[in-house]
N, CA, C and O of each residue as an XYZ file, in Angstrom:
884
protein
N       3.637     14.957    -13.105
C       3.321     13.687    -13.772
C       1.817     13.444    -13.708
O       1.175     13.719    -12.694
N       1.272     12.934    -14.786
C      -0.163     12.680    -14.856
C      -0.437     11.201    -14.625
O       0.204     10.337    -15.224
N      -1.389     10.921    -13.754
C      -1.806      9.548    -13.488
C      -3.078      9.261    -14.278
O      -3.762     10.199    -14.690
N      -3.413      7.991    -14.502
C      -4.555      7.639    -15.345
C      -5.890      7.807    -14.623
O      -6.607      6.832    -14.398
N      -6.223      9.056    -14.259
C      -7.443      9.292    -13.495
C      -8.700      9.296    -14.361
O      -9.813      9.256    -13.836
N      -8.531      9.344    -15.677
C      -9.698      9.426    -16.552
C     -10.105      8.059    -17.110
O     -11.045      7.969    -17.900
N      -9.407      7.003    -16.708
C      -9.745      5.688    -17.240
C     -11.115      5.238    -16.741
O     -11.588      5.689    -15.698
N     -11.738      4.351    -17.492
C     -13.043      3.829    -17.099
C     -12.847      2.817    -15.977
O     -12.009      1.919    -16.072
N     -13.636      2.974    -14.906
C     -13.519      2.081    -13.755
C     -14.672      1.083    -13.747
O     -15.793      1.433    -14.115
N     -14.410     -0.156    -13.332
C     -15.474     -1.163    -13.271
C     -16.595     -0.730    -12.327
O     -16.378      0.036    -11.388
N     -17.780     -1.231    -12.595
C     -18.927     -0.950    -11.732
C     -19.497     -2.209    -11.101
O     -20.365     -2.125    -10.232
N     -19.023     -3.370    -11.521
C     -19.498     -4.633    -10.952
C     -18.306     -5.464    -10.493
O     -17.173     -5.240    -10.920
N     -18.581     -6.429     -9.613
C     -17.521     -7.305     -9.131
C     -16.910     -8.105    -10.273
O     -15.692     -8.280    -10.317
N     -17.716     -8.584    -11.182
C     -17.203     -9.383    -12.299
C     -16.251     -8.561    -13.155
O     -15.198     -9.050    -13.563
N     -16.618     -7.315    -13.427
C     -15.734     -6.446    -14.212
C     -14.423     -6.190    -13.467
O     -13.349     -6.196    -14.068
N     -14.520     -5.966    -12.152
C     -13.328     -5.677    -11.358
C     -12.377     -6.877    -11.321
O     -11.164     -6.712    -11.452
N     -12.922     -8.071    -11.143
C     -12.091     -9.269    -11.133
C     -11.392     -9.435    -12.480
O     -10.224     -9.821    -12.533
N     -12.098     -9.148    -13.556
C     -11.492     -9.250    -14.891
C     -10.311     -8.282    -15.022
O      -9.299     -8.620    -15.635
N     -10.436     -7.092    -14.455
C      -9.339     -6.119    -14.498
C      -8.138     -6.653    -13.723
O      -7.003     -6.562    -14.192
N      -8.387     -7.208    -12.539
C      -7.290     -7.778    -11.758
C      -6.591     -8.904    -12.520
O      -5.363     -8.970    -12.554
N      -7.362     -9.762    -13.112
C      -6.780    -10.878    -13.858
C      -5.950    -10.365    -15.038
O      -4.920    -10.947    -15.376
N      -6.399     -9.284    -15.657
C      -5.687     -8.734    -16.809
C      -4.383     -8.045    -16.399
O      -3.364     -8.188    -17.075
N      -4.417     -7.300    -15.292
C      -3.273     -6.472    -14.919
C      -2.213     -7.207    -14.110
O      -1.066     -6.763    -14.065
N      -2.565     -8.316    -13.469
C      -1.615     -8.935    -12.548
C      -0.359     -9.445    -13.239
O       0.685     -9.571    -12.598
N      -0.437     -9.740    -14.528
C       0.747    -10.206    -15.259
C       1.787     -9.093    -15.402
O       2.940     -9.360    -15.740
N       1.383     -7.850    -15.145
C       2.306     -6.724    -15.281
C       3.117     -6.468    -14.009
O       4.041     -5.655    -14.023
N       2.782     -7.149    -12.914
C       3.511     -6.945    -11.660
C       4.956     -7.410    -11.815
O       5.222     -8.517    -12.282
N       5.873     -6.553    -11.417
C       7.307     -6.837    -11.468
C       7.806     -6.973    -10.036
O       7.755     -6.013     -9.267
N       8.288     -8.160     -9.673
C       8.731     -8.410     -8.300
C      10.250     -8.311     -8.163
O      10.851     -8.973     -7.317
N      10.867     -7.469     -9.014
C      12.304     -7.208     -8.906
C      12.518     -5.754     -8.516
O      11.620     -4.927     -8.676
N      13.701     -5.440     -8.008
C      13.966     -4.078     -7.552
C      14.108     -3.111     -8.722
O      14.681     -3.438     -9.761
N      13.564     -1.907     -8.519
C      13.610     -0.886     -9.562
C      14.995     -0.289     -9.723
O      15.321      0.231    -10.790
N      15.815     -0.355     -8.687
C      17.154      0.211     -8.811
C      17.582      0.948     -7.561
O      17.792      0.339     -6.512
N      17.711      2.240     -7.671
C      18.273      3.042     -6.590
C      17.365      3.069     -5.362
O      16.155      2.862     -5.454
N      17.981      3.328     -4.220
C      17.220      3.490     -2.986
C      16.405      4.775     -3.073
O      16.961      5.820     -3.411
N      15.110      4.733     -2.780
C      14.291      5.936     -2.921
C      14.632      6.989     -1.877
O      14.979      6.664     -0.742
N      14.532      8.240     -2.268
C      14.662      9.326     -1.301
C      13.293      9.721     -0.759
O      13.127      9.933      0.442
N      12.319      9.815     -1.653
C      10.981     10.242     -1.249
C      10.033      9.046     -1.242
O       9.860      8.375     -2.260
N       9.429      8.787     -0.101
C       8.519      7.654      0.064
C       7.150      8.186      0.489
O       7.058      9.125      1.280
N       6.108      7.586     -0.035
C       4.759      8.095      0.222
C       3.918      7.061      0.948
O       3.914      5.885      0.586
N       3.207      7.505      1.972
C       2.186      6.692      2.607
C       0.833      7.036      2.019
O       0.543      8.206      1.768
N       0.003      6.032      1.798
C      -1.315      6.233      1.200
C      -2.363      5.573      2.070
O      -2.193      4.435      2.507
N      -3.459      6.295      2.324
C      -4.528      5.732      3.150
C      -5.832      6.444      2.820
O      -5.838      7.555      2.291
N      -6.930      5.782      3.143
C      -8.266      6.323      2.897
C      -9.109      6.135      4.145
O      -9.117      5.057      4.738
N      -9.819      7.183      4.543
C     -10.750      7.111      5.670
C     -12.173      7.284      5.145
O     -12.402      7.949      4.135
N     -13.122      6.674      5.851
C     -14.515      6.670      5.407
C     -15.456      7.183      6.492
O     -15.211      7.012      7.687
N     -16.525      7.807      6.050
C     -17.656      8.157      6.898
C     -18.902      7.884      6.077
O     -19.377      8.755      5.348
N     -19.433      6.668      6.198
C     -20.521      6.265      5.317
C     -20.005      6.171      3.895
O     -19.036      5.461      3.628
N     -20.648      6.885      2.982
C     -20.208      6.899      1.586
C     -19.161      7.965      1.321
O     -18.558      7.984      0.247
N     -18.936      8.850      2.277
C     -17.909      9.876      2.120
C     -16.529      9.277      2.357
O     -16.374      8.354      3.157
N     -15.525      9.807      1.655
C     -14.156      9.345      1.882
C     -13.186     10.509      1.781
O     -13.470     11.537      1.166
N     -12.038     10.314      2.402
C     -10.908     11.219      2.246
C      -9.684     10.369      1.970
O      -9.347      9.488      2.761
N      -9.022     10.623      0.862
C      -7.823      9.883      0.465
C      -6.609     10.776      0.668
O      -6.595     11.925      0.227
N      -5.602     10.251      1.329
C      -4.411     11.039      1.638
C      -3.152     10.360      1.115
O      -3.006      9.139      1.175
N      -2.251     11.187      0.601
C      -0.899     10.755      0.258
C       0.059     11.704      0.965
O       0.014     12.914      0.744
N       0.919     11.164      1.808
C       1.890     11.969      2.550
C       3.279     11.498      2.157
O       3.595     10.315      2.279
N       4.111     12.423      1.685
C       5.450     12.093      1.207
C       6.481     12.466      2.272
O       6.492     13.589      2.775
N       7.343     11.511      2.603
C       8.393     11.722      3.589
C       9.765     11.555      2.946
O       9.927     10.832      1.963
N      10.745     12.241      3.524
C      12.136     11.982      3.206
C      12.534     10.680      3.911
O      12.412     10.587      5.133
N      12.997      9.693      3.180
C      13.262      8.381      3.774
C      14.344      8.449      4.847
O      14.298      7.678      5.806
N      15.302      9.338      4.711
C      16.409      9.403      5.657
C      15.996     10.065      6.973
O      16.347      9.582      8.049
N      15.255     11.165      6.886
C      14.926     11.950      8.076
C      13.511     11.714      8.575
O      13.187     12.054      9.713
N      12.662     11.133      7.726
C      11.226     10.942      7.989
C      10.486     12.272      8.131
O       9.388     12.323      8.684
N      11.088     13.332      7.636
C      10.411     14.627      7.619
C       9.414     14.668      6.467
O       9.686     14.155      5.381
N       8.260     15.279      6.710
C       7.262     15.414      5.653
C       7.699     16.474      4.650
O       8.119     17.567      5.032
N       7.599     16.142      3.357
C       7.992     17.087      2.313
C       6.830     17.456      1.398
O       6.931     18.429      0.650
N       5.743     16.716      1.436
C       4.600     17.019      0.575
C       3.407     16.203      1.053
O       3.566     15.167      1.700
N       2.219     16.679      0.731
C       0.999     15.911      1.011
C      -0.128     16.392      0.126
O      -0.117     17.522     -0.362
N      -1.104     15.519     -0.075
C      -2.337     15.874     -0.773
C      -3.464     15.061     -0.166
O      -3.307     13.870      0.103
N      -4.596     15.703      0.048
C      -5.783     15.045      0.583
C      -6.960     15.362     -0.335
O      -7.203     16.522     -0.667
N      -7.685     14.330     -0.740
C      -8.801     14.472     -1.666
C     -10.057     13.934     -1.005
O     -10.057     12.826     -0.468
N     -11.123     14.713     -1.045
C     -12.418     14.275     -0.524
C     -13.310     13.821     -1.661
O     -13.234     14.350     -2.771
N     -14.155     12.842     -1.383
C     -15.049     12.351     -2.411
C     -16.070     11.399     -1.835
O     -16.307     11.383     -0.627
N     -16.674     10.606     -2.699
C     -17.652      9.604     -2.287
C     -17.276      8.275     -2.934
O     -16.660      8.245     -3.999
N     -17.649      7.188     -2.286
C     -17.353      5.871     -2.839
C     -18.198      5.628     -4.086
O     -19.358      6.033     -4.154
N     -17.600      4.964     -5.065
C     -18.311      4.657     -6.309
C     -18.328      3.157     -6.590
O     -18.786      2.720     -7.646
N     -17.823      2.365     -5.629
C     -17.795      0.913     -5.812
C     -18.168      0.273     -4.489
O     -17.729      0.741     -3.439
N     -18.968     -0.789     -4.511
C     -19.403     -1.409     -3.254
C     -18.260     -2.091     -2.525
O     -17.224     -2.386     -3.121
N     -18.447     -2.342     -1.231
C     -17.446     -3.085     -0.468
C     -17.556     -4.553     -0.804
O     -18.568     -5.190     -0.511
N     -16.511     -5.098     -1.421
C     -16.431     -6.517     -1.761
C     -15.044     -6.993     -1.353
O     -14.054     -6.460     -1.854
N     -14.935     -7.981     -0.458
C     -13.601     -8.481     -0.086
C     -12.790     -8.886     -1.314
O     -13.293     -9.576     -2.201
N     -11.547     -8.455     -1.355
C     -10.677     -8.752     -2.491
C     -10.740     -7.720     -3.593
O      -9.939     -7.758     -4.527
N     -11.699     -6.780     -3.496
C     -11.854     -5.748     -4.526
C     -11.802     -4.346     -3.910
O     -12.318     -3.379     -4.470
N     -11.168     -4.271     -2.752
C     -11.157     -3.004     -2.027
C     -10.453     -1.910     -2.816
O     -10.790     -0.735     -2.670
N      -9.482     -2.274     -3.649
C      -8.748     -1.271     -4.420
C      -9.682     -0.422     -5.288
O      -9.403      0.750     -5.540
N     -10.771     -1.006     -5.735
C     -11.651     -0.263     -6.633
C     -12.436      0.829     -5.906
O     -13.009      1.711     -6.544
N     -12.462      0.770     -4.589
C     -13.031      1.864     -3.797
C     -12.010      2.982     -3.575
O     -12.377      4.149     -3.434
N     -10.734      2.616     -3.545
C      -9.712      3.551     -3.086
C      -8.808      4.104     -4.176
O      -8.381      5.255     -4.092
N      -8.511      3.314     -5.192
C      -7.521      3.734     -6.185
C      -7.905      5.031     -6.909
O      -7.035      5.888     -7.070
N      -9.152      5.228     -7.355
C      -9.442      6.483     -8.073
C      -9.107      7.733     -7.259
O      -8.487      8.660     -7.780
N      -9.510      7.768     -5.988
C      -9.232      8.938     -5.159
C      -7.739      9.064     -4.856
O      -7.207     10.173     -4.812
N      -7.067      7.941     -4.648
C      -5.627      7.994     -4.382
C      -4.855      8.480     -5.600
O      -3.875      9.208     -5.447
N      -5.264      8.102     -6.795
C      -4.621      8.608     -8.001
C      -4.809     10.115     -8.132
O      -3.894     10.831     -8.539
N      -5.997     10.586     -7.784
C      -6.230     12.034     -7.824
C      -5.327     12.756     -6.827
O      -4.784     13.818     -7.131
N      -5.169     12.179     -5.642
C      -4.272     12.787     -4.650
C      -2.828     12.774     -5.137
O      -2.118     13.769     -4.988
N      -2.384     11.665     -5.715
C      -1.035     11.602     -6.258
C      -0.805     12.674     -7.312
O       0.282     13.246     -7.398
N      -1.818     12.943     -8.105
C      -1.711     13.933     -9.172
C      -1.498     15.346     -8.618
O      -0.933     16.201     -9.299
N      -1.946     15.588     -7.398
C      -1.841     16.916     -6.805
C      -0.511     17.177     -6.113
O      -0.246     18.305     -5.697
N       0.328     16.157     -5.982
C       1.615     16.345     -5.326
C       2.537     17.203     -6.180
O       2.438     17.215     -7.407
N       3.434     17.918     -5.512
C       4.473     18.664     -6.224
C       5.777     17.871     -6.280
O       6.655     18.184     -7.083
N       5.911     16.850     -5.437
C       7.073     15.961     -5.435
C       6.595     14.558     -5.798
O       5.678     14.030     -5.169
N       7.205     13.965     -6.797
C       6.830     12.613     -7.192
C       7.519     11.604     -6.285
O       8.748     11.559     -6.251
N       6.767     10.797     -5.552
C       7.397      9.792     -4.672
C       8.084      8.706     -5.490
O       7.708      8.426     -6.628
N       9.096      8.107     -4.885
C       9.841      7.042     -5.545
C       9.492      5.667     -4.976
O      10.008      4.646     -5.431
N       8.611      5.658     -3.977
C       8.098      4.419     -3.400
C       6.745      4.708     -2.776
O       6.585      5.679     -2.037
N       5.770      3.857     -3.081
C       4.441      3.946     -2.480
C       4.322      2.873     -1.404
O       4.571      1.695     -1.661
N       3.941      3.288     -0.195
C       3.739      2.347      0.911
C       2.247      2.347      1.236
O       1.720      3.312      1.790
N       1.585      1.266      0.888
C       0.123      1.212      0.987
C      -0.316      0.543      2.283
O       0.296     -0.424      2.734
N      -1.374      1.065      2.869
C      -1.994      0.444      4.031
C      -2.901     -0.671      3.523
O      -4.126     -0.548      3.536
N      -2.286     -1.749      3.081
C      -3.021     -2.858      2.481
C      -2.026     -3.862      1.935
O      -0.863     -3.879      2.339
N      -2.485     -4.699      1.014
C      -1.669     -5.803      0.518
C      -1.260     -5.594     -0.932
O      -1.878     -4.832     -1.676
N      -0.191     -6.300     -1.308
C       0.222     -6.385     -2.697
C      -0.187     -7.737     -3.243
O      -1.368     -7.983     -3.486
N       0.809     -8.635     -3.442
C       0.466     -9.955     -3.986
C      -0.074    -10.898     -2.920
O      -0.471    -12.017     -3.246
N      -0.102    -10.486     -1.665
C      -0.723    -11.302     -0.608
C      -2.247    -11.136     -0.690
O      -2.878    -10.564      0.199
N      -2.797    -11.638     -1.752
C      -4.178    -11.392     -2.158
C      -4.657    -12.634     -2.906
O      -3.848    -13.297     -3.555
N      -5.940    -12.969     -2.835
C      -6.407    -14.202     -3.499
C      -6.051    -14.285     -4.971
O      -5.765    -15.371     -5.475
N      -6.061    -13.155     -5.672
C      -5.702    -13.144     -7.096
C      -4.334    -12.515     -7.332
O      -3.980    -12.168     -8.458
N      -3.562    -12.372     -6.234
C      -2.193    -11.837     -6.304
C      -2.166    -10.435     -6.906
O      -1.241    -10.068     -7.630
N      -3.212     -9.655     -6.586
C      -3.263     -8.296     -7.139
C      -4.056     -7.391     -6.209
O      -5.180     -6.990     -6.512
N      -3.443     -7.078     -5.068
C      -4.072     -6.182     -4.117
C      -3.804     -4.721     -4.422
O      -3.314     -4.374     -5.496
N      -4.134     -3.870     -3.460
C      -4.055     -2.413     -3.638
C      -2.669     -1.957     -4.075
O      -2.553     -1.145     -4.992
N      -1.606     -2.470     -3.431
C      -0.250     -2.018     -3.758
C       0.136     -2.403     -5.186
O       0.822     -1.643     -5.869
N      -0.297     -3.565     -5.632
C      -0.049     -3.961     -7.020
C      -0.784     -3.032     -7.983
O      -0.222     -2.577     -8.980
N      -2.033     -2.765     -7.671
C      -2.867     -1.948     -8.543
C      -2.269     -0.552     -8.719
O      -2.139     -0.057     -9.838
N      -1.909      0.069     -7.601
C      -1.332      1.408     -7.681
C       0.032      1.385     -8.366
O       0.347      2.277     -9.153
N       0.839      0.371     -8.071
C       2.145      0.288     -8.692
C       2.072      0.130    -10.199
O       2.778      0.818    -10.936
N       1.219     -0.775    -10.655
C       1.096     -1.019    -12.090
C       0.553      0.221    -12.805
O       1.054      0.580    -13.871
N      -0.456      0.875    -12.242
C      -1.045      2.038    -12.908
C      -0.103      3.228    -12.942
O      -0.061      3.953    -13.936
N       0.658      3.441    -11.866
C       1.547      4.609    -11.822
C       2.950      4.291    -12.317
O       3.735      5.192    -12.613
N       3.260      2.989    -12.405
C       4.600      2.518    -12.758
C       5.643      2.872    -11.698
O       6.840      2.874    -11.985
N       5.201      3.169    -10.485
C       6.095      3.462     -9.374
C       6.315      2.210     -8.527
O       5.414      1.377     -8.427
N       7.484      2.059     -7.918
C       7.657      0.984     -6.955
C       6.621      1.103     -5.839
O       6.327      2.205     -5.375
N       6.073     -0.029     -5.411
C       5.008     -0.010     -4.411
C       5.087     -1.266     -3.558
O       5.449     -2.341     -4.037
N       4.740     -1.107     -2.283
C       4.695     -2.239     -1.364
C       3.429     -2.136     -0.518
O       2.856     -1.059     -0.349
N       3.010     -3.281      0.006
C       1.917     -3.316      0.960
C       2.461     -3.528      2.356
O       3.365     -4.339      2.563
N       1.910     -2.799      3.314
C       2.253     -2.985      4.727
C       0.941     -2.968      5.494
O       0.426     -1.902      5.833
N       0.403     -4.147      5.765
C      -0.946     -4.280      6.307
C      -0.924     -4.658      7.784
O       0.031     -5.262      8.272
N      -1.994     -4.293      8.483
C      -2.113     -4.581      9.914
C      -2.513     -6.028     10.175
O      -2.188     -6.584     11.224
N      -3.216     -6.636      9.229
C      -3.711     -8.010      9.398
C      -3.476     -8.790      8.106
O      -3.250     -8.205      7.046
N      -3.533    -10.117      8.209
C      -3.408    -10.936      7.007
C      -4.735    -10.979      6.256
O      -5.806    -10.781      6.830
N      -4.633    -11.239      4.967
C      -5.803    -11.473      4.128
C      -5.776    -12.926      3.666
O      -6.779    -13.635      3.742
N      -4.614    -13.355      3.186
C      -4.406    -14.768      2.831
C      -3.065    -15.204      3.413
O      -2.198    -14.375      3.689
N      -2.905    -16.501      3.595
C      -1.620    -17.046      3.983
C      -1.439    -17.270      5.470
O      -2.173    -16.730      6.297
N      -0.441    -18.082      5.789
C      -0.061    -18.374      7.169
C       1.455    -18.275      7.276
O       2.162    -18.264      6.268
N       1.944    -18.204      8.513
C       3.386    -18.102      8.728
C       3.748    -18.789     10.042
O       2.901    -18.995     10.911
N       5.010    -19.132     10.163
C       5.500    -19.743     11.403
C       5.581    -18.681     12.494
O       5.472    -17.485     12.224
N       5.773    -19.132     13.718
C       5.933    -18.212     14.836
C       7.199    -17.369     14.662
O       8.223    -17.844     14.173
N       7.095    -16.109     15.076
C       8.222    -15.190     14.961
C       8.960    -15.077     16.277
O       8.376    -15.240     17.349
N      10.264    -14.795     16.188
C      10.991    -14.370     17.374
C      10.442    -13.024     17.827
O       9.813    -12.316     17.039
N      10.669    -12.666     19.073
C      10.056    -11.473     19.663
C      10.779    -10.173     19.326
O      10.219     -9.093     19.509
N      12.016    -10.262     18.836
C      12.771     -9.026     18.669
C      12.458     -8.328     17.340
O      12.058     -8.953     16.358
N      12.658     -7.013     17.354
C      12.504     -6.205     16.145
C      13.392     -6.764     15.037
O      14.545     -7.129     15.266
N      12.824     -6.823     13.826
C      13.561     -7.311     12.669
C      13.314     -8.767     12.350
O      13.663     -9.226     11.262
N      12.713     -9.516     13.285
C      12.384    -10.913     12.991
C      11.277    -10.966     11.938
O      10.357    -10.148     11.954
N      11.372    -11.927     11.030
C      10.309    -12.069     10.032
C      10.193    -13.513      9.574
O      11.119    -14.310      9.724
N       9.041    -13.827      9.016
C       8.768    -15.166      8.511
C       7.960    -15.057      7.230
O       7.139    -14.152      7.074
N       8.199    -15.979      6.324
C       7.470    -15.970      5.059
C       5.976    -16.192      5.285
O       5.573    -17.016      6.106
N       5.177    -15.452      4.552
C       3.732    -15.633      4.519
C       3.429    -16.490      3.297
O       3.722    -16.100      2.167
N       2.838    -17.663      3.533
C       2.679    -18.658      2.472
C       1.196    -18.937      2.237
O       0.431    -19.146      3.178
N       0.811    -18.936      0.971
C      -0.574    -19.227      0.601
C      -0.566    -20.185     -0.585
O       0.000    -19.876     -1.634
N      -1.189    -21.339     -0.420
C      -1.227    -22.317     -1.498
C       0.143    -22.772     -1.943
O       0.357    -23.062     -3.120
N       1.087    -22.835     -0.993
C       2.440    -23.255     -1.324
C       3.304    -22.173     -1.932
O       4.454    -22.430     -2.288
N       2.770    -20.959     -2.059
C       3.496    -19.843     -2.673
C       3.805    -18.789     -1.617
O       2.946    -18.455     -0.801
N       5.023    -18.267     -1.630
C       5.384    -17.166     -0.734
C       4.783    -15.881     -1.293
O       5.126    -15.445     -2.392
N       3.875    -15.281     -0.512
C       3.180    -14.083     -0.994
C       3.539    -12.840     -0.184
O       3.081    -11.742     -0.501
N       4.349    -13.002      0.852
C       4.716    -11.859      1.668
C       5.482    -12.311      2.889
O       6.055    -13.400      2.915
N       5.487    -11.458      3.904
C       6.208    -11.776      5.141
C       5.523    -11.113      6.323
O       5.002    -10.002      6.224
N       5.536    -11.823      7.444
C       5.157    -11.229      8.729
C       6.427    -10.652      9.328
O       7.421    -11.362      9.478
N       6.402     -9.361      9.675
C       7.610     -8.656     10.091
C       7.389     -8.024     11.455
O       6.418     -7.295     11.658
N       8.282     -8.301     12.378
C       8.220     -7.695     13.718
C       8.964     -6.362     13.664
O      10.192     -6.326     13.589
N       8.214     -5.285     13.702
C       8.833     -3.966     13.573
C       9.303     -3.390     14.910
O      10.141     -2.488     14.938
N       8.764     -3.911     16.023
C       9.204     -3.502     17.361
C       9.211     -4.734     18.251
O       8.439     -5.666     18.026
N      10.072     -4.748     19.254
C      10.145     -5.891     20.156
C       8.782     -6.195     20.777
O       8.156     -5.322     21.378
N       8.331     -7.436     20.626
C       7.145     -7.893     21.330
C       5.813     -7.413     20.830
O       4.791     -7.731     21.438
N       5.768     -6.644     19.726
C       4.484     -6.176     19.212
C       4.007     -7.101     18.095
O       4.786     -7.894     17.564
N       2.731     -6.998     17.740
C       2.196     -7.792     16.642
C       2.938     -7.446     15.348
O       3.352     -6.303     15.160
N       3.106     -8.418     14.464
C       3.827     -8.126     13.217
C       3.010     -7.286     12.249
O       1.791     -7.167     12.373
N       3.703     -6.713     11.296
C       3.112     -6.064     10.130
C       3.273     -7.027      8.962
O       4.277     -7.734      8.877
N       2.301     -7.062      8.069
C       2.309     -8.019      6.966
C       2.709     -7.300      5.675
O       1.960     -6.492      5.126
N       3.907     -7.625      5.219
C       4.544     -6.925      4.107
C       4.443     -7.771      2.850
O       4.658     -8.983      2.893
N       4.118     -7.137      1.735
C       4.094     -7.871      0.466
C       4.509     -6.959     -0.681
O       4.402     -5.736     -0.603
N       4.976     -7.584     -1.729
C       5.394     -6.877     -2.934
C       4.179     -6.286     -3.626
O       3.144     -6.941     -3.753
N       4.310     -5.049     -4.070
C       3.296     -4.443     -4.919
C       3.758     -4.406     -6.367
O       3.121     -4.979     -7.251
N       4.888     -3.717     -6.601
C       5.404     -3.573     -7.965
C       6.824     -3.030     -7.888
O       7.098     -2.095     -7.135
N       7.716     -3.613     -8.661
C       9.088     -3.129     -8.847
C       9.901     -3.116     -7.544
O      10.790     -2.282     -7.370
N       9.590     -4.044     -6.635
C      10.332     -4.182     -5.382
C      10.382     -5.670     -5.026
O       9.370     -6.363     -5.130
N      11.545     -6.162     -4.610
C      11.643     -7.529     -4.095
C      11.108     -7.582     -2.670
O      11.061     -6.559     -1.987
N      10.707     -8.759     -2.218
C      10.162     -8.891     -0.873
C      11.191     -8.474      0.174
O      10.857     -7.747      1.109
N      12.425     -8.922      0.031
C      13.445     -8.571      1.023
C      13.658     -7.060      1.094
O      13.864     -6.507      2.174
N      13.607     -6.402     -0.051
C      13.742     -4.944     -0.078
C      12.539     -4.281      0.577
O      12.689     -3.294      1.296
N      11.349     -4.817      0.333
C      10.140     -4.273      0.952
C      10.229     -4.371      2.472
O       9.835     -3.442      3.177
N      10.745     -5.490      2.981
C      10.919     -5.657      4.427
C      11.886     -4.612      4.966
O      11.629     -4.001      6.003
N      12.998     -4.403      4.264
C      13.973     -3.394      4.690
C      13.343     -2.007      4.746
O      13.587     -1.249      5.684
N      12.531     -1.672      3.742
C      11.862     -0.367      3.729
C      10.952     -0.209      4.947
O      10.973      0.826      5.613
N      10.161     -1.229      5.231
C       9.218     -1.125      6.349
C       9.956     -0.970      7.673
O       9.549     -0.169      8.514
N      11.028     -1.718      7.871
C      11.796     -1.573      9.112
C      12.432     -0.189      9.204
O      12.476      0.405     10.281
N      12.918      0.319      8.092
C      13.504      1.660      8.087
C      12.462      2.716      8.433
O      12.773      3.702      9.102
N      11.247      2.518      7.986
C      10.187      3.513      8.171
C       9.444      3.348      9.494
O       8.534      4.122      9.793
N       9.819      2.356     10.279
C       9.155      2.107     11.568
C      10.182      2.087     12.697
O      10.365      1.051     13.336
N      10.857      3.208     12.958
C      11.915      3.199     13.971
C      11.402      3.150     15.404
O      12.128      2.727     16.303
N      10.145      3.582     15.633
C       9.657      3.709     17.011
C       8.341      2.994     17.269
O       8.074      2.560     18.389
N       7.519      2.870     16.236
C       6.178      2.319     16.418
C       5.979      1.101     15.531
O       6.791      0.810     14.653
N       4.871      0.389     15.782
C       4.590     -0.820     15.005
C       4.431     -0.508     13.520
O       4.989     -1.211     12.677
N       3.677      0.536     13.195
C       3.392      0.842     11.799
C       4.416      1.819     11.235
O       4.943      2.657     11.966
N       4.701      1.715      9.933
C       5.614      2.670      9.312
C       5.111      4.107      9.475
O       3.906      4.354      9.529
N       6.048      5.042      9.553
C       5.665      6.448      9.677
C       4.828      6.908      8.494
O       3.953      7.761      8.645
N       5.090      6.351      7.324
C       4.282      6.690      6.154
C       2.807      6.382      6.396
O       1.938      7.194      6.080
N       2.533      5.218      6.950
C       1.153      4.820      7.241
C       0.560      5.675      8.345
O      -0.587      6.109      8.241
N       1.319      5.922      9.396
C       0.824      6.721     10.520
C       0.443      8.132     10.072
O      -0.606      8.649     10.454
N       1.295      8.745      9.266
C       1.026     10.115      8.825
C      -0.157     10.166      7.846
O      -0.995     11.065      7.920
N      -0.213      9.199      6.939
C      -1.319      9.181      5.975
C      -2.646      8.905      6.672
O      -3.669      9.491      6.318
N      -2.633      8.016      7.660
C      -3.843      7.727      8.429
C      -4.358      8.993      9.117
O      -5.552      9.292      9.080
N      -3.451      9.721      9.738
C      -3.839     10.963     10.408
C      -4.376     11.989      9.408
O      -5.368     12.666      9.679
N      -3.717     12.098      8.253
C      -4.105     13.087      7.267
C      -5.483     12.811      6.690
O      -6.267     13.741      6.502
N      -5.797     11.536      6.401
C      -7.102     11.254      5.809
C      -8.218     11.393      6.847
O      -9.332     11.787      6.504
N      -7.931     11.077      8.101
C      -8.950     11.274      9.150
C      -9.226     12.753      9.361
O     -10.376     13.152      9.544
N      -8.180     13.565      9.336
C      -8.377     15.013      9.427
C      -9.115     15.535      8.216
O      -9.904     16.475      8.320
N      -8.862     14.923      7.051
C      -9.542     15.339      5.835
C     -11.039     15.120      5.890
O     -11.803     15.915      5.342
N     -11.470     14.052      6.542
C     -12.902     13.825      6.707
C     -13.547     14.904      7.574
O     -14.678     15.321      7.323
N     -12.824     15.346      8.583
C     -13.353     16.364      9.488
C     -13.398     17.726      8.819
O     -14.251     18.553      9.139
N     -12.478     17.960      7.885
C     -12.407     19.267      7.247
C     -13.407     19.420      6.117
O     -13.465     20.473      5.482
């Protein structure tokens, strides 16, 4: 499958915001259908202007790795809060293009609609690839939530401006929550189920852990 890697990318913050405003209406917050078999973790590591983007595909049932791609490059967009996708999406699309197995769910180390303009990294990748996508972030960007119970599986709505934009999810007993949000073609409750399924032992989903390791190794290589 070919991803839109040849499209023109914004070079200024104003252009990037305009793209977000244009594309956010395409986000679908309903389930795509069948339970995915192949799920992909996506992450990017940096060393100055150098970057390595990794996509690692796992079997959802066994969590065994079935495919991966790592792409090295340089940043082409400045660091601007709320526009981080424009630093990462081009390289991640190139990595997705190199896979031999097409993932049926993208799990991004970042946010989906839990974003000031309701169009974070997971939304951007989902809309461009038309694949189901979710965000599973280590910290909040927008929104607040009530206190969580301490046990694994507890969750609370993440609310911003009176709108539910995601959920704080306790993936292990007593650990800090992971912040889950819809990217594209997945309901919030389904996204929470995916993250809990992918995090049987550690705070972060295995997709994120493997992709993080792969992109860090990619920088060294």
